[in-house]
KEVO-422236 format. One record per residue (C-alpha): x negated, y negated, z negated; residue number from 1. Coordinates in steps of 0.2 Angstrom, whole numbers. Each point is the difference from the previous one (the first is absolute). Layout:
+-------+-------+-------+-----+
:  east : north :    up :   i :
+-------+-------+-------+-----+
:     X :     Y :     Z : NUM :
...
+-------+-------+-------+-----+
REM end
This chain:
+-------+-------+-------+-----+
:  east : north :    up :   i :
+-------+-------+-------+-----+
: -1281 :  -515 :  -574 :   1 :
:    18 :    -9 :     1 :   2 :
:    13 :     3 :   -13 :   3 :
:    16 :     7 :     4 :   4 :
:    19 :    -3 :    -9 :   5 :
:    -4 :    15 :   -10 :   6 :
:   -12 :     0 :   -15 :   7 :
:   -15 :     8 :     1 :   8 :
:     2 :     4 :    18 :   9 :
:   -12 :    -9 :    13 :  10 :
:    -3 :     1 :    19 :  11 :
:   -16 :    -5 :     8 :  12 :
:    -4 :    -9 :    17 :  13 :
:     3 :    15 :    10 :  14 :
:    17 :     4 :    -7 :  15 :
:    -5 :    14 :   -11 :  16 :
:     8 :     1 :   -17 :  17 :
:    -7 :     5 :   -16 :  18 :
:     3 :    -2 :   -19 :  19 :
:   -10 :    -6 :   -16 :  20 :
:     9 :     5 :   -17 :  21 :
:    -4 :    -8 :   -15 :  22 :
:     3 :    15 :   -16 :  23 :
:    -6 :    -9 :   -14 :  24 :
:   -14 :     1 :   -12 :  25 :
:    -9 :    17 :    -4 :  26 :
:     1 :    -1 :   -21 :  27 :
:   -16 :    10 :    -1 :  28 :
:   -12 :    -8 :    13 :  29 :
:     9 :   -19 :     0 :  30 :
:    -1 :     2 :    19 :  31 :
:    13 :    -5 :    13 :  32 :
:     9 :    15 :     7 :  33 :
:     3 :    -3 :    18 :  34 :
:     6 :    11 :    15 :  35 :
:    -1 :    -4 :    19 :  36 :
:     3 :     9 :    17 :  37 :
:     7 :     0 :    18 :  38 :
:     7 :    17 :     0 :  39 :
:    15 :     9 :   -10 :  40 :
:    -1 :    15 :   -10 :  41 :
:     0 :    11 :    15 :  42 :
:   -15 :   -10 :     8 :  43 :
:    12 :    -9 :    14 :  44 :
:    -5 :   -18 :     3 :  45 :
:    14 :   -13 :    -4 :  46 :
:    10 :    -6 :    15 :  47 :
:    10 :   -14 :    -9 :  48 :
:    -1 :   -11 :   -16 :  49 :
:    16 :     9 :    -6 :  50 :
:    -8 :    17 :    -1 :  51 :
:   -17 :    -7 :    -8 :  52 :
:    12 :    -6 :   -14 :  53 :
:     9 :    17 :    -2 :  54 :
:   -18 :     7 :    -4 :  55 :
:    -4 :   -14 :   -11 :  56 :
:    15 :     4 :   -11 :  57 :
:    -4 :    18 :     0 :  58 :
:   -17 :    -3 :    -5 :  59 :
:     6 :   -12 :   -14 :  60 :
:    13 :    12 :    -7 :  61 :
:   -12 :    15 :     1 :  62 :
:   -13 :    -9 :    -8 :  63 :
:    12 :    -6 :   -16 :  64 :
:     6 :    18 :    -1 :  65 :
:   -17 :     9 :    -1 :  66 :
:   -14 :   -13 :    -4 :  67 :
:    10 :   -16 :    -8 :  68 :
:    -2 :     7 :   -18 :  69 :
:   -12 :    15 :     3 :  70 :
:   -14 :   -10 :     4 :  71 :
:    -1 :    -5 :   -19 :  72 :
:     2 :    16 :   -11 :  73 :
:     7 :   -10 :   -15 :  74 :
:     6 :     8 :   -16 :  75 :
:    15 :    -9 :    -8 :  76 :
:   -11 :    -6 :   -15 :  77 :
:   -14 :    -8 :    12 :  78 :
:    15 :    -9 :     8 :  79 :
:     6 :    -6 :   -15 :  80 :
:   -16 :    -6 :    -7 :  81 :
:    -7 :    -7 :    15 :  82 :
:    15 :    -8 :     9 :  83 :
:    16 :     0 :    -8 :  84 :
:    -4 :    -6 :   -18 :  85 :
:   -11 :   -14 :     5 :  86 :
:    13 :    -6 :    12 :  87 :
:    15 :     1 :   -13 :  88 :
:   -10 :    -8 :   -14 :  89 :
:    -4 :   -16 :    13 :  90 :
:    18 :     2 :     4 :  91 :
:     8 :    -3 :   -16 :  92 :
:    -1 :   -10 :   -17 :  93 :
:   -11 :     4 :   -13 :  94 :
:    13 :     6 :   -11 :  95 :
:     7 :    10 :    13 :  96 :
:   -15 :    10 :     3 :  97 :
:    -2 :     2 :   -18 :  98 :
:    17 :     7 :    -3 :  99 :
:    -3 :    12 :    17 : 100 :
:   -18 :     5 :    -2 : 101 :
:     4 :    14 :   -11 : 102 :
:    13 :     8 :    11 : 103 :
:   -11 :    -2 :    16 : 104 :
:   -13 :    10 :    -9 : 105 :
:    14 :    13 :    -4 : 106 :
:     5 :     2 :    17 : 107 :
:   -19 :     1 :     6 : 108 :
:    -2 :    14 :   -12 : 109 :
:    15 :     9 :     6 : 110 :
:    -8 :     2 :    17 : 111 :
:   -18 :    -3 :    -3 : 112 :
:   -10 :    10 :    12 : 113 :
:    14 :     4 :    12 : 114 :
:    -4 :    -6 :    18 : 115 :
:    11 :   -15 :     3 : 116 :
:     6 :     8 :    17 : 117 :
:     3 :    16 :    -8 : 118 :
:    14 :    -7 :   -12 : 119 :
:    16 :     7 :     6 : 120 :
:    19 :    -2 :    -5 : 121 :
:    -1 :    15 :   -11 : 122 :
:   -14 :    -8 :   -11 : 123 :
:    11 :   -15 :    -1 : 124 :
:    14 :     8 :    -5 : 125 :
:   -10 :    12 :   -13 : 126 :
:    -5 :   -17 :    -7 : 127 :
:    17 :    -8 :    -1 : 128 :
:     7 :    16 :    -9 : 129 :
:   -14 :    -2 :   -11 : 130 :
:     2 :   -17 :    -5 : 131 :
:    19 :     2 :    -4 : 132 :
:    -2 :    18 :    -9 : 133 :
:   -16 :     1 :    -7 : 134 :
:    -8 :   -17 :    -3 : 135 :
:     9 :    -5 :   -14 : 136 :
:     2 :   -17 :     7 : 137 :
:    17 :   -10 :     0 : 138 :
:    10 :     0 :    16 : 139 :
:    -3 :   -18 :     3 : 140 :
:   -21 :     3 :    -1 : 141 :
:     2 :    15 :    11 : 142 :
:     8 :   -10 :    13 : 143 :
:   -13 :   -13 :    -1 : 144 :
:   -15 :    12 :     1 : 145 :
:     7 :     9 :    15 : 146 :
:     3 :   -17 :     9 : 147 :
:   -17 :    -4 :    -3 : 148 :
:    -6 :    16 :     7 : 149 :
:    11 :    -3 :    16 : 150 :
:    -7 :   -17 :     2 : 151 :
:   -18 :     7 :     0 : 152 :
:     3 :    12 :    15 : 153 :
:     9 :   -15 :     9 : 154 :
:   -16 :   -10 :    -2 : 155 :
:    -9 :    15 :     8 : 156 :
:    12 :     0 :    14 : 157 :
:    -5 :   -19 :     1 : 158 :
:   -19 :     4 :     1 : 159 :
:     3 :    14 :    13 : 160 :
:    -6 :    13 :   -12 : 161 :
:    18 :     9 :     2 : 162 :
:    12 :    -1 :    14 : 163 :
:    16 :     1 :   -12 : 164 :
:     4 :    -1 :   -18 : 165 :
:     4 :    17 :    -3 : 166 :
:     8 :    -4 :   -18 : 167 :
:    14 :   -10 :     8 : 168 :
:     7 :    17 :     7 : 169 :
:     4 :     4 :   -21 : 170 :
:    12 :   -10 :   -10 : 171 :
:    -5 :   -15 :   -10 : 172 :
:     3 :     2 :   -18 : 173 :
:    16 :   -10 :    -6 : 174 :
:    -6 :   -12 :   -15 : 175 :
:    16 :     5 :   -10 : 176 :
:    10 :   -10 :   -11 : 177 :
:   -11 :    -9 :   -12 : 178 :
:    10 :    -9 :   -14 : 179 :
:   -11 :    -8 :   -13 : 180 :
:     6 :     1 :   -19 : 181 :
:     3 :   -18 :    -8 : 182 :
:     4 :    -6 :   -16 : 183 :
:    19 :    -8 :    -4 : 184 :
:     1 :   -15 :   -10 : 185 :
:     3 :    11 :   -16 : 186 :
:   -16 :     9 :     3 : 187 :
:    -9 :   -16 :     4 : 188 :
:     5 :    -8 :   -17 : 189 :
:    -5 :    16 :    -8 : 190 :
:   -18 :    -1 :     7 : 191 :
:    -3 :   -19 :    -5 : 192 :
:     7 :     4 :   -17 : 193 :
:   -16 :    11 :    -2 : 194 :
:   -13 :   -13 :     5 : 195 :
:    -9 :    -9 :   -14 : 196 :
:    -2 :   -18 :     8 : 197 :
:   -11 :    -7 :   -14 : 198 :
:   -16 :    11 :     7 : 199 :
:    -7 :    -9 :    16 : 200 :
:    -2 :    15 :    10 : 201 :
:    19 :     6 :    -3 : 202 :
:     6 :   -18 :     3 : 203 :
:    -8 :     3 :    17 : 204 :
:     9 :    17 :     2 : 205 :
:    16 :    -9 :    -5 : 206 :
:    -3 :   -13 :    13 : 207 :
:    -5 :    12 :    14 : 208 :
:    15 :    12 :    -3 : 209 :
:    14 :   -16 :    -2 : 210 :
:    -7 :    -8 :    16 : 211 :
:     1 :    15 :    11 : 212 :
:    18 :     4 :    -6 : 213 :
:     7 :   -18 :     2 : 214 :
:    -8 :    -3 :    16 : 215 :
:    -1 :    16 :    11 : 216 :
:   -18 :    -4 :     6 : 217 :
:   -11 :    14 :     6 : 218 :
:   -14 :     5 :   -11 : 219 :
:   -14 :    -6 :    10 : 220 :
:    10 :   -17 :     2 : 221 :
:     0 :    -1 :   -19 : 222 :
:   -17 :     5 :    -3 : 223 :
:    -6 :   -15 :    13 : 224 :
:    11 :   -13 :    -9 : 225 :
:   -10 :   -16 :    -5 : 226 :
:     7 :   -14 :   -11 : 227 :
:    -1 :   -11 :    16 : 228 :
:    14 :    11 :     8 : 229 :
:    13 :    -4 :   -14 : 230 :
:     9 :   -17 :    -2 : 231 :
:     7 :     0 :   -17 : 232 :
:     9 :   -15 :     2 : 233 :
:    10 :     3 :    16 : 234 :
:     1 :    20 :    -6 : 235 :
:    -8 :     6 :    15 : 236 :
:   -13 :    15 :     3 : 237 :
:    -8 :     0 :    17 : 238 :
:    -5 :    17 :     5 : 239 :
:   -13 :    -3 :    14 : 240 :
:   -14 :    13 :    -5 : 241 :
:    -5 :    18 :    -4 : 242 :
:   -14 :     8 :    -9 : 243 :
:   -11 :    12 :    10 : 244 :
:   -12 :     6 :   -15 : 245 :
:   -14 :    13 :     0 : 246 :
:    -5 :    -5 :   -18 : 247 :
:    -1 :   -15 :   -11 : 248 :
:   -17 :    -5 :    10 : 249 :
:     7 :     4 :    17 : 250 :
:    17 :    -8 :     4 : 251 :
:    10 :   -10 :    13 : 252 :
:    15 :   -11 :    -4 : 253 :
:     6 :     0 :    18 : 254 :
:     9 :   -14 :     6 : 255 :
:    15 :     9 :     6 : 256 :
:    13 :    14 :    -5 : 257 :
:     5 :    16 :     6 : 258 :
:    10 :    -6 :    14 : 259 :
:     3 :   -18 :     7 : 260 :
:    17 :    -1 :    -7 : 261 :
:    -8 :     4 :   -17 : 262 :
:    -7 :   -19 :    -1 : 263 :
:    14 :    -8 :   -11 : 264 :
:     5 :   -11 :   -14 : 265 :
:     9 :     8 :   -15 : 266 :
:    12 :   -10 :   -11 : 267 :
:    -4 :     4 :   -19 : 268 :
:    12 :     1 :   -14 : 269 :
:    -1 :   -12 :   -15 : 270 :
:    -5 :    15 :   -12 : 271 :
:   -15 :     6 :    12 : 272 :
:    -7 :   -19 :     1 : 273 :
:     0 :    -2 :   -19 : 274 :
:   -10 :    18 :    -1 : 275 :
:   -12 :    -7 :    13 : 276 :
:    -2 :   -16 :    -8 : 277 :
:    -4 :     8 :   -17 : 278 :
:   -12 :    12 :     9 : 279 :
:    -8 :   -13 :     9 : 280 :
:    -6 :    -8 :   -17 : 281 :
:    -5 :    16 :    -7 : 282 :
:   -11 :     3 :    14 : 283 :
:    -8 :   -17 :    -1 : 284 :
:    -4 :     3 :   -19 : 285 :
:   -10 :    16 :     7 : 286 :
:    -8 :   -11 :    14 : 287 :
:    11 :     9 :    13 : 288 :
:     5 :   -12 :    14 : 289 :
:     1 :    10 :    16 : 290 :
:    10 :    17 :     1 : 291 :
:    17 :     1 :    -8 : 292 :
:     0 :    18 :    -2 : 293 :
:   -17 :     1 :   -10 : 294 :
:    -8 :     1 :   -16 : 295 :
:   -19 :    -4 :     5 : 296 :
:     3 :   -12 :    15 : 297 :
:    -3 :    15 :    12 : 298 :
:    15 :     9 :     8 : 299 :
:     7 :    15 :    -7 : 300 :
:    -2 :    17 :     9 : 301 :
:    15 :     7 :     8 : 302 :
:    -2 :    15 :   -11 : 303 :
:     0 :   -10 :   -15 : 304 :
:    19 :    -5 :     4 : 305 :
:     5 :    17 :     2 : 306 :
:    -8 :     5 :   -17 : 307 :
:     9 :   -14 :    -9 : 308 :
:    16 :     4 :     7 : 309 :
:    -2 :    18 :    -6 : 310 :
:    -6 :    -5 :   -17 : 311 :
:    15 :   -11 :    -5 : 312 :
:    12 :    12 :     9 : 313 :
:    -6 :    14 :   -11 : 314 :
:     1 :   -11 :   -16 : 315 :
:    17 :    -6 :     5 : 316 :
:     6 :    19 :     4 : 317 :
:     5 :    -5 :    18 : 318 :
:    -4 :     7 :    16 : 319 :
:   -17 :    -3 :     7 : 320 :
:     0 :    -9 :    17 : 321 :
:   -12 :    -7 :    13 : 322 :
:    -5 :   -17 :     2 : 323 :
:    10 :    -1 :    16 : 324 :
:    14 :     5 :   -12 : 325 :
:     2 :   -17 :    -8 : 326 :
:     4 :    -7 :    18 : 327 :
:    14 :    14 :     1 : 328 :
:     5 :    -5 :   -17 : 329 :
:     1 :   -19 :     5 : 330 :
:    12 :     5 :    13 : 331 :
:    12 :    10 :   -12 : 332 :
:    -2 :   -14 :   -11 : 333 :
:     7 :   -13 :    12 : 334 :
:    14 :    12 :     7 : 335 :
:     7 :     7 :   -17 : 336 :
:    -2 :   -16 :   -10 : 337 :
:     5 :   -13 :    13 : 338 :
:     7 :     9 :    15 : 339 :
:   -15 :    -9 :    12 : 340 :
:     4 :     1 :    18 : 341 :
:   -11 :     9 :    11 : 342 :
:    -7 :   -16 :     8 : 343 :
:    -5 :    -8 :   -17 : 344 :
:   -10 :    17 :    -5 : 345 :
:    -8 :     2 :    17 : 346 :
:    -7 :   -18 :     0 : 347 :
:    -7 :     2 :   -18 : 348 :
:    -9 :    17 :     4 : 349 :
:    -7 :    -8 :    16 : 350 :
:     8 :    13 :    13 : 351 :
:     1 :    -7 :    18 : 352 :
:    19 :     5 :     1 : 353 :
:    15 :     6 :   -12 : 354 :
:    -2 :    16 :    10 : 355 :
:   -16 :     4 :    -7 : 356 :
:     6 :    -3 :   -17 : 357 :
:    16 :    11 :     2 : 358 :
:   -11 :    14 :     7 : 359 :
:   -10 :     1 :   -17 : 360 :
:    11 :    -6 :   -12 : 361 :
:    18 :     4 :     6 : 362 :
:     3 :    14 :   -14 : 363 :
:    -2 :   -14 :   -13 : 364 :
:    17 :    -8 :     8 : 365 :
:    10 :    15 :    -7 : 366 :
:    10 :    -9 :   -12 : 367 :
:     3 :   -16 :    12 : 368 :
:    19 :     7 :     4 : 369 :
:     6 :    -1 :   -17 : 370 :
:     8 :   -16 :     0 : 371 :
:     7 :     5 :    18 : 372 :
:     8 :    15 :    -7 : 373 :
:     7 :   -10 :   -15 : 374 :
:     8 :   -11 :    13 : 375 :
:     6 :    13 :    11 : 376 :
:    11 :     6 :   -16 : 377 :
:    18 :    -4 :     4 : 378 :
:    -3 :   -10 :    15 : 379 :
:     9 :    13 :    12 : 380 :
:    20 :    -3 :    -4 : 381 :
:    14 :    12 :     6 : 382 :
:    14 :    11 :    -6 : 383 :
:     4 :    18 :     6 : 384 :
:    15 :     3 :    11 : 385 :
:    16 :     6 :    -9 : 386 :
:     4 :    13 :    13 : 387 :
:   -10 :    11 :    14 : 388 :
:    -2 :    -9 :    17 : 389 :
:    -8 :    17 :     8 : 390 :
:    15 :     9 :    10 : 391 :
:    -9 :    16 :     0 : 392 :
:   -15 :     7 :    -9 : 393 :
:   -13 :     7 :    12 : 394 :
:   -15 :     1 :   -14 : 395 :
:    -6 :    16 :   -10 : 396 :
:    12 :    13 :     5 : 397 :
:    -4 :     9 :   -17 : 398 :
:     8 :   -14 :    -9 : 399 :
:    19 :     4 :    -2 : 400 :
:    12 :   -15 :    -1 : 401 :
+-------+-------+-------+-----+
REM end
């Protein structure tokens, strides 16, 4: 048998044409699925390679439509547990998996025993509406969950369980505007004033809040900081790690940040340097040498950061903010106190470009035009005409001259 220029089409020594089509693997038996023949669907022998190729195309299309996903009667739950979740867990970092696992379980429960191939556009739209109107989730989280669901069906198409991702016929859920609360300079000062620094644990709380506010580092970046990341003489803070922590016996200090541009060196102010020098001595007296934000020489939990913020916010009677709110607070501080330009702010935050900074923090530059407005005052000089230069009035006819 000799190959022709068409895939799966052959010609024997007597000039007769035939086909041999590979249709994949049977998901139940594990055997290869093949189909071969010398005649078309009407029982007529092929007279050319082109005719044989047309039959091959028909067979593949028909198989995909009728048997491509029907030979394995998967439920959505079986697909998620056997295929998608193992694939996703192997494809992302541990911290990402830990944060997404709950959402994937919620999606699995939503469709559970429904056949994967029987999920239709009405089911997708119903789920989309439920997320937005009845789930109680924020719009940003609804956007995340529905996006994850759509990706599961994308993977089902990749594995040829489905011929198309039916959820793509519905609209994605927009993230919506997410402006995180932050502390003004005055609110920050109120928080600091209720901290009792002579207590070892409260001293650590003070250093934590101060460092996040004055540097704008991400929560996980701060938790990963070691003393060898700080050069107190040159007044530099190296941000090259993030913390992936399950518990205090199971954590990883990853040698990279959220993004490549997040690997950066931040200049420290003199006040921060003095605070860190003092804290290093206090830690040493308690035999703590490694993590900066620690009172046990083990890293803090991310949830501990949030509890500390909420505790002192309540005591100072200022709005409670999230950990990332201290990052926003830093940006606000730089803009409102020092009129910092976008490039400097972007570099301190570890963004890849000023455009990224503007996307998230443009609202904080709202006062940035005050000096311009002051300079505009009195800049335009003119005097009104002493008599009209208009010969005929063609304006509003209701006005009587």
